[in-house]
C-alpha positions as semicolon CSV with decimal commas, in nm:
position;residue;x (nm);y (nm);z (nm)
1;Q;4,799;17,311;-20,829
2;S;5,110;17,482;-20,949
3;D;4,914;17,575;-21,246
4;L;4,633;17,741;-21,061
5;Q;4,608;18,114;-21,090
6;Y;4,442;18,347;-20,828
7;F;4,280;18,688;-20,892
8;I;4,070;18,925;-20,667
9;R;3,850;19,231;-20,712
10;P;3,581;19,425;-20,527
11;H;3,246;19,257;-20,539
12;V;3,003;19,449;-20,719
13;S;2,769;19,201;-20,860
14;V;2,744;18,810;-20,929
15;L;2,627;18,890;-21,297
16;N;2,994;19,003;-21,361
17;Q;3,142;18,676;-21,481
18;M;3,450;18,796;-21,642
19;V;3,775;18,676;-21,475
20;P;3,946;18,976;-21,325
21;S;4,316;19,044;-21,404
22;E;4,406;19,190;-21,052
23;T;4,597;18,982;-20,816
24;M;4,588;19,232;-20,536
25;V;4,392;19,527;-20,419
26;Q;4,485;19,846;-20,220
27;L;4,274;19,994;-19,944
28;D;4,292;20,333;-19,767
29;C;4,100;20,509;-19,490
30;S;3,796;20,538;-19,706
31;D;3,748;20,157;-19,705
32;I;3,742;20,137;-19,335
33;G;3,441;19,897;-19,255
34;L;3,304;19,571;-19,390
35;Q;3,408;19,513;-19,758
36;Q;3,327;19,223;-19,995
37;F;3,569;19,085;-20,250
38;Q;3,544;18,817;-20,515
39;F;3,818;18,557;-20,489
40;W;3,890;18,387;-20,825
41;V;4,061;18,048;-20,913
42;V;4,153;17,968;-21,266
43;D;4,299;17,634;-21,355
44;E;4,535;17,540;-21,671
45;L;4,222;17,464;-21,898
46;G;4,072;17,793;-21,826
47;N;3,799;17,693;-21,594
48;A;3,732;17,959;-21,354
49;D;3,495;18,018;-21,052
50;F;3,511;18,262;-20,756
51;V;3,361;18,298;-20,404
52;V;3,257;18,617;-20,226
53;V;3,472;18,706;-19,925
54;N;3,375;18,937;-19,642
55;V;3,665;19,155;-19,512
56;E;3,640;19,386;-19,221
57;V;3,890;19,665;-19,274
58;Q;4,004;19,832;-18,924
59;D;4,259;20,109;-18,844
60;N;4,420;19,933;-18,537
61;M;4,726;20,164;-18,538
62;Q;4,471;20,478;-18,561
63;R;4,650;20,631;-18,845
64;C;4,328;20,752;-19,032
65;P;4,192;21,096;-18,949
66;G;3,881;21,084;-18,698
67;S;3,948;20,711;-18,629
68;R;4,081;20,764;-18,256
69;G;3,741;20,847;-18,100
70;V;3,643;21,140;-17,884
71;A;3,837;21,290;-17,588
72;I;3,744;21,474;-17,268
73;S;3,996;21,680;-17,071
74;G;4,024;21,949;-16,823
75;Y;4,237;22,098;-16,521
76;L;4,212;22,048;-16,150
77;K;4,332;22,347;-15,942
78;M;4,311;22,502;-15,604
79;P;4,112;22,810;-15,536
80;T;4,430;23,025;-15,535
81;G;4,520;22,861;-15,877
82;E;4,787;22,617;-15,794
83;P;4,749;22,318;-15,998
84;L;4,673;21,978;-15,828
85;Q;4,874;21,691;-15,899
86;N;4,827;21,302;-15,887
87;I;4,456;21,339;-15,821
88;D;4,223;21,049;-15,957
89;V;3,967;21,135;-16,200
90;F;3,718;20,850;-16,270
91;L;3,506;20,797;-16,589
92;N;3,173;20,639;-16,551
93;G;3,233;20,525;-16,207
94;N;3,548;20,269;-16,225
95;E;3,512;20,200;-16,577
96;K;3,826;20,388;-16,651
97;S;4,032;20,631;-16,450
98;T;4,349;20,841;-16,495
99;Q;4,562;21,103;-16,286
100;T;4,635;21,475;-16,305
101;D;4,966;21,574;-16,403
102;S;5,197;21,848;-16,265
103;S;4,992;22,110;-16,432
104;G;4,656;21,962;-16,298
105;F;4,584;21,832;-16,651
106;Y;4,386;21,527;-16,732
107;Q;4,215;21,368;-17,022
108;F;4,046;21,057;-17,168
109;V;4,113;20,971;-17,501
110;D;3,995;20,715;-17,767
111;L;3,646;20,724;-17,622
112;E;3,370;20,556;-17,802
113;A;3,158;20,834;-17,990
114;G;2,787;20,845;-17,924
115;R;2,808;20,729;-17,585
116;D;2,717;20,904;-17,227
117;Y;3,004;20,988;-17,021
118;E;3,033;21,088;-16,634
119;I;3,353;21,253;-16,508
120;T;3,424;21,261;-16,133
121;P;3,759;21,350;-15,931
122;F;3,793;21,199;-15,605
123;K;4,039;21,169;-15,329
124;N;3,973;21,056;-14,974
125;D;4,316;20,997;-14,794
126;F;4,525;21,172;-14,585
127;A;4,266;21,386;-14,422
128;D;4,495;21,556;-14,169
129;E;4,706;21,678;-14,454
130;G;4,722;22,055;-14,422
131;V;4,495;22,082;-14,132
132;S;4,588;22,208;-13,798
133;T;4,421;22,371;-13,477
134;W;4,463;22,701;-13,649
135;D;4,187;22,596;-13,871
136;A;3,959;22,508;-13,580
137;V;4,041;22,847;-13,437
138;L;3,936;23,024;-13,768
139;M;3,603;22,804;-13,768
140;N;3,541;22,915;-13,414
141;K;3,592;23,283;-13,493
142;H;3,333;23,228;-13,775
143;I;3,085;23,066;-13,553
144;L;3,113;23,354;-13,296
145;N;3,078;23,587;-13,587
146;V;3,421;23,774;-13,461
147;E;3,582;23,694;-13,804
148;P;3,328;23,545;-14,057
149;L;3,456;23,341;-14,338
150;D;3,388;23,522;-14,675
151;S;3,509;23,289;-14,934
152;P;3,268;23,032;-15,037
153;Y;3,546;22,774;-15,086
154;D;3,666;22,837;-14,729
155;L;3,292;22,780;-14,610
156;V;3,303;22,452;-14,802
157;S;3,631;22,369;-14,645
158;A;3,491;22,459;-14,298
159;D;3,181;22,241;-14,346
160;V;3,390;21,919;-14,222
161;N;3,082;21,711;-14,154
162;K;2,898;21,814;-14,497
163;T;2,578;21,920;-14,310
164;G;2,565;22,237;-14,508
165;N;2,625;22,467;-14,233
166;I;2,912;22,524;-13,988
167;S;2,898;22,451;-13,622
168;T;3,100;22,325;-13,323
169;L;3,024;21,979;-13,440
170;D;3,255;22,052;-13,723
171;I;3,525;22,165;-13,505
172;V;3,479;21,832;-13,324
173;A;3,521;21,637;-13,638
174;L;3,816;21,822;-13,715
175;R;3,986;21,790;-13,366
176;K;3,936;21,406;-13,397
177;V;4,152;21,411;-13,730
178;I;4,417;21,656;-13,583
179;L;4,438;21,431;-13,262
180;H;4,482;21,114;-13,492
181;V;4,156;20,970;-13,330
182;E;4,021;20,932;-13,655
183;N;4,200;20,896;-14,002
184;E;3,917;21,038;-14,211
185;F;3,618;21,259;-14,185
186;P;3,310;21,040;-14,107
187;A;3,060;21,202;-14,320
188;N;3,302;21,367;-14,581
189;T;3,580;21,295;-14,813
190;S;3,926;21,473;-14,759
191;W;3,891;21,655;-15,076
192;R;3,603;21,804;-15,254
193;F;3,607;21,915;-15,620
194;I;3,379;22,199;-15,752
195;D;3,271;22,284;-16,109
196;A;3,542;22,552;-16,177
197;T;3,255;22,746;-16,368
198;H;3,011;22,760;-16,088
199;Q;2,943;23,122;-15,954
200;F;2,867;23,155;-15,610
201;N;2,627;23,452;-15,573
202;S;2,411;23,387;-15,248
203;L;2,450;23,471;-14,909
204;R;2,458;23,100;-14,812
205;P;2,684;22,937;-15,066
206;L;2,668;22,596;-14,887
207;K;2,290;22,582;-14,966
208;E;2,359;22,611;-15,328
209;Q;2,365;22,324;-15,566
210;F;2,706;22,306;-15,717
211;K;2,829;22,015;-15,940
212;E;3,114;21,789;-15,805
213;G;3,089;21,596;-16,145
214;F;3,001;21,623;-16,511
215;V;2,752;21,411;-16,704
216;F;2,786;21,444;-17,096
217;E;2,497;21,264;-17,312
218;D;2,578;21,127;-17,679
219;V;2,946;21,272;-17,693
220;R;3,049;21,283;-18,059
221;T;3,327;21,557;-18,045
222;D;3,605;21,615;-17,816
223;I;3,512;21,794;-17,486
224;E;3,772;22,027;-17,310
225;N;3,776;22,254;-17,027
226;V;3,610;22,013;-16,790
227;D;3,774;22,205;-16,497
228;F;3,733;22,152;-16,120
229;I;3,828;22,376;-15,807
230;G;3,986;22,133;-15,546
231;V;3,897;22,213;-15,180
232;K;4,083;22,050;-14,901
233;V;3,834;21,966;-14,624
234;G;3,942;22,139;-14,300
235;D;4,238;22,340;-14,450
236;I;4,060;22,680;-14,422
237;S;4,368;22,854;-14,385
238;G;4,500;22,716;-14,720
239;S;4,822;22,603;-14,579
240;L;4,865;22,364;-14,849
241;A;4,886;22,656;-15,089
242;R;5,070;22,893;-14,862
243;A;5,359;22,787;-14,643
244;I;5,229;22,915;-14,332
245;G;4,866;22,952;-14,400
246;G;4,861;23,342;-14,416
247;R;4,968;23,364;-14,030
248;T;5,231;23,614;-13,900
249;I;5,489;23,423;-13,699
250;G;5,533;23,578;-13,347
251;D;5,782;23,519;-13,052
252;D;5,807;23,180;-12,900
253;L;5,528;23,126;-12,621
254;V;5,710;22,960;-12,309
255;F;5,500;22,694;-12,136
256;E;5,672;22,610;-11,803
257;I;5,675;22,284;-11,649
258;K;5,646;22,298;-11,277
259;K;5,690;21,976;-11,096
260;E;5,532;21,942;-10,756
261;E;5,574;21,700;-10,461
262;N;5,273;21,489;-10,561
263;G;5,452;21,394;-10,880
264;I;5,252;21,581;-11,101
265;S;5,431;21,808;-11,355
266;W;5,193;22,113;-11,435
267;V;5,218;22,284;-11,775
268;Q;5,140;22,646;-11,718
269;L;5,168;22,978;-11,887
270;N;5,495;23,196;-11,843
271;E;5,292;23,510;-11,946
272;A;4,939;23,644;-11,919
273;I;4,777;23,600;-12,253
274;Q;4,452;23,573;-12,448
275;L;4,487;23,266;-12,634
276;D;4,268;23,185;-12,937
277;G;4,404;22,810;-12,928
278;F;4,698;22,589;-12,925
279;Q;4,841;22,236;-13,018
280;L;5,122;22,012;-12,925
281;S;5,221;21,659;-12,875
282;L;5,453;21,548;-12,613
283;N;5,623;21,224;-12,483
284;A;5,475;21,185;-12,131
285;G;5,804;21,035;-11,993
286;S;5,705;20,661;-11,959
287;A;5,449;20,442;-12,088
288;Q;5,254;20,459;-11,747
289;F;5,119;20,810;-11,707
290;E;4,813;21,010;-11,604
291;F;4,650;21,323;-11,782
292;I;4,550;21,569;-11,534
293;E;4,280;21,811;-11,626
294;G;4,351;22,200;-11,585
295;T;4,230;22,444;-11,829
296;I;4,242;22,181;-12,072
297;N;4,010;21,890;-12,035
298;S;4,026;21,547;-12,158
299;N;3,801;21,606;-12,480
300;H;4,084;21,794;-12,615
301;I;4,335;21,537;-12,602
302;S;4,440;21,189;-12,730
303;E;4,670;20,942;-12,579
304;R;4,880;20,683;-12,749
305;K;5,117;20,467;-12,564
306;N;5,370;20,718;-12,386
307;E;5,255;21,013;-12,592
308;V;4,970;21,287;-12,547
309;L;4,837;21,488;-12,840
310;I;4,631;21,818;-12,758
311;S;4,416;22,018;-12,966
312;W;4,250;22,330;-12,794
313;V;4,036;22,615;-12,914
314;N;3,935;22,893;-12,672
315;T;3,552;22,906;-12,737
316;S;3,494;23,178;-12,479
317;E;3,765;23,434;-12,540
318;V;3,902;23,398;-12,184
319;H;4,212;23,590;-12,089
320;F;4,457;23,379;-11,885
321;P;4,703;23,511;-11,621
322;K;5,058;23,429;-11,583
323;G;5,097;23,109;-11,418
324;E;4,771;22,940;-11,551
325;K;4,769;22,569;-11,521
326;L;4,682;22,440;-11,848
327;F;4,726;22,067;-11,763
328;G;4,937;21,820;-11,563
329;I;5,113;21,489;-11,647
330;K;5,169;21,234;-11,360
331;S;5,450;20,982;-11,483
332;L;5,614;20,734;-11,304
333;S;5,950;20,824;-11,465
334;G;6,130;21,079;-11,695
335;N;6,007;21,431;-11,800
336;A;5,747;21,540;-12,046
337;Q;5,910;21,658;-12,387
338;L;5,759;21,791;-12,698
339;N;5,774;21,573;-13,014
340;S;5,699;21,620;-13,373
341;T;5,374;21,442;-13,427
342;L;5,210;21,790;-13,402
343;E;5,370;22,114;-13,464
344;A;5,385;22,283;-13,112
345;E;5,242;22,628;-13,175
346;A;4,975;22,869;-13,009
347;Y;4,756;23,112;-13,157
348;A;4,702;23,456;-13,029
349;A;4,609;23,821;-13,181
350;D;4,625;23,636;-13,548
351;A;4,978;23,510;-13,507
352;M;5,121;23,195;-13,458
353;R;5,353;23,163;-13,168
354;P;5,604;22,858;-13,139
355;I;5,559;22,684;-12,812
356;K;5,878;22,624;-12,600
357;L;5,892;22,404;-12,304
358;Q;6,128;22,505;-12,024
359;A;6,154;22,389;-11,637
360;H;5,988;22,640;-11,405
361;S;6,223;22,853;-11,218
362;A;6,158;23,073;-10,898
363;K;6,374;23,352;-11,064
364;A;6,393;23,443;-11,439
365;E;6,718;23,453;-11,617
366;F;6,874;23,709;-11,840
367;E;6,776;23,665;-12,214
368;L;6,783;23,861;-12,539
369;L;6,544;23,712;-12,785
370;Q;6,575;23,738;-13,188
371;N;6,345;24,018;-13,309
372;R;6,017;23,892;-13,470
373;P;5,946;23,902;-13,767
374;N;6,303;23,922;-13,914
375;P;6,366;24,044;-14,192
376;F;6,093;24,314;-14,155
377;E;5,906;24,569;-14,353
378;R;5,713;24,792;-14,131
379;S;5,785;24,688;-13,768
380;T;5,930;24,427;-13,546
381;R;5,933;24,324;-13,193
382;I;6,234;24,295;-12,955
383;N;6,163;24,099;-12,661
384;F;6,404;24,025;-12,358
385;R;6,372;23,897;-12,012
386;L;6,519;24,015;-11,687
387;P;6,553;23,857;-11,357
388;E;6,417;24,152;-11,164
389;M;6,330;24,512;-11,220
390;M;6,608;24,703;-11,339
391;Q;6,756;24,977;-11,555
392;A;6,843;24,857;-11,914
393;E;6,953;25,008;-12,236
394;L;6,885;24,906;-12,604
395;R;7,102;25,020;-12,874
396;I;7,078;24,978;-13,243
397;T;7,369;25,047;-13,449
398;N;7,449;25,012;-13,835
399;L;7,740;24,810;-13,985
400;S;7,982;25,085;-13,917
401;G;7,893;25,091;-13,540
402;K;7,704;25,415;-13,541
403;V;7,423;25,428;-13,302
404;V;7,105;25,482;-13,490
405;K;6,851;25,430;-13,205
406;R;6,864;25,446;-12,828
407;I;6,584;25,337;-12,579
408;K;6,661;25,352;-12,224
409;G;6,440;25,289;-11,903
410;N;6,364;25,084;-11,613
411;F;6,210;24,758;-11,714
412;K;6,009;24,507;-11,532
413;S;6,095;24,127;-11,400
414;G;6,019;23,877;-11,657
415;M;5,948;23,923;-12,020
416;N;5,956;24,284;-12,183
417;Q;5,904;24,406;-12,523
418;I;6,022;24,682;-12,751
419;L;5,846;24,794;-13,082
420;I;6,083;24,912;-13,356
421;S;5,930;25,084;-13,657
422;K;6,085;25,132;-13,986
423;N;6,079;25,499;-13,916
424;D;6,312;25,447;-13,613
425;L;6,592;25,336;-13,864
426;P;6,741;25,570;-14,150
427;T;6,746;25,303;-14,430
428;A;6,688;24,965;-14,527
429;G;6,984;24,736;-14,431
430;V;7,150;24,515;-14,170
431;Y;7,159;24,631;-13,810
432;F;7,271;24,521;-13,470
433;Y;7,083;24,567;-13,151
434;Q;7,253;24,557;-12,799
435;L;7,078;24,511;-12,468
436;E;7,291;24,627;-12,176
437;T;7,220;24,616;-11,791
438;P;7,463;24,623;-11,508
439;Q;7,517;24,251;-11,499
440;F;7,434;24,151;-11,849
441;T;7,504;24,227;-12,210
442;A;7,385;24,059;-12,535
443;T;7,376;24,147;-12,913
444;K;7,192;24,016;-13,197
445;K;7,152;24,100;-13,561
446;M;6,833;24,219;-13,773
447;I;6,746;24,319;-14,128
448;L;6,518;24,591;-14,232
449;L;6,391;24,540;-14,608
């Protein structure tokens, strides 16, 4: 066998019986596919014969132009333009999936040309992400036509139960998620993804037919800009895109705890106010407790071990007097305390007011509160509490100690408020404000931008 010789050449015709002289062939990208070769053997006497061999040439390393297949790509963003990261995007159901990167970009590559493809983003976890009772307040204002929602994406977000209209049933569904009664929306996903090219142009955008996925037929070239707008269901305020959901931060709202001889600790308002709503969570003091209905009934709460969660919306625009009993807790031991399961916050006059619990006192104390907002551009409010009606003076000084504003008068017992405008101060900068009464003096700092 050592005297045998081997030769090879492309197979063109069996009529060519001449022994080739080539011992190798070189292939390039133009040869991809099925090729035929004559494989010759010649012995020492010159006898020769060949066999036709089928060879399939492949570009496994994808080095040849146009051999990688087709690609489909796009971006997922919020209505405000912020990119959505780590969102699952599916191709043809569960055939293949990918996730968006930090810029909201996704792509599928090396897809077989000539096939049909369907692109669908999907996210249905963390339904409570970005939602609060403030969103339920906004929904209620829309239902009452007090402040109608004007963004089609806000309307999609508010349609919690996905019926195509917004009603109190959507508020109920949202409340169940806020109170951790449900961990998902029963008739909806936590996110909806809308064709970014869709132009809402009707007065009833929820009745429009908008795409939440794309189908492409017979794809033979790359397809780009398959973009979606992601809408977080229930997050009408856009808190995921804005740190405080577009709200103004107001003064603390004090909820007093008044313990009675029958063992019930009543939570009541420390001031007269028209509340749009509030939420809080508190430890009831022991694993054995009873929730007592006041203004708030049991439809707005959930109970978990020694914890009570409350999410309440004022659907009738009632103005509450000071001392209004919101609810009571009857516990065998301990005192009710706020915890962090829900942010303790109330909503009034389009401002969010952090809720502060304090024991009821028959006599108020002196207190000078931090101005809100601070820093400020146009105006700010300075609140202070007096134990009884008395004369007091508020002085505002600059860093050099010069008095630039002086307000003096008789003020009521309890909480008082003074509004300071930027026009009351000469220039932007740091100022000190001091409250002085015959028995009490306190100073705090504020900043005008």
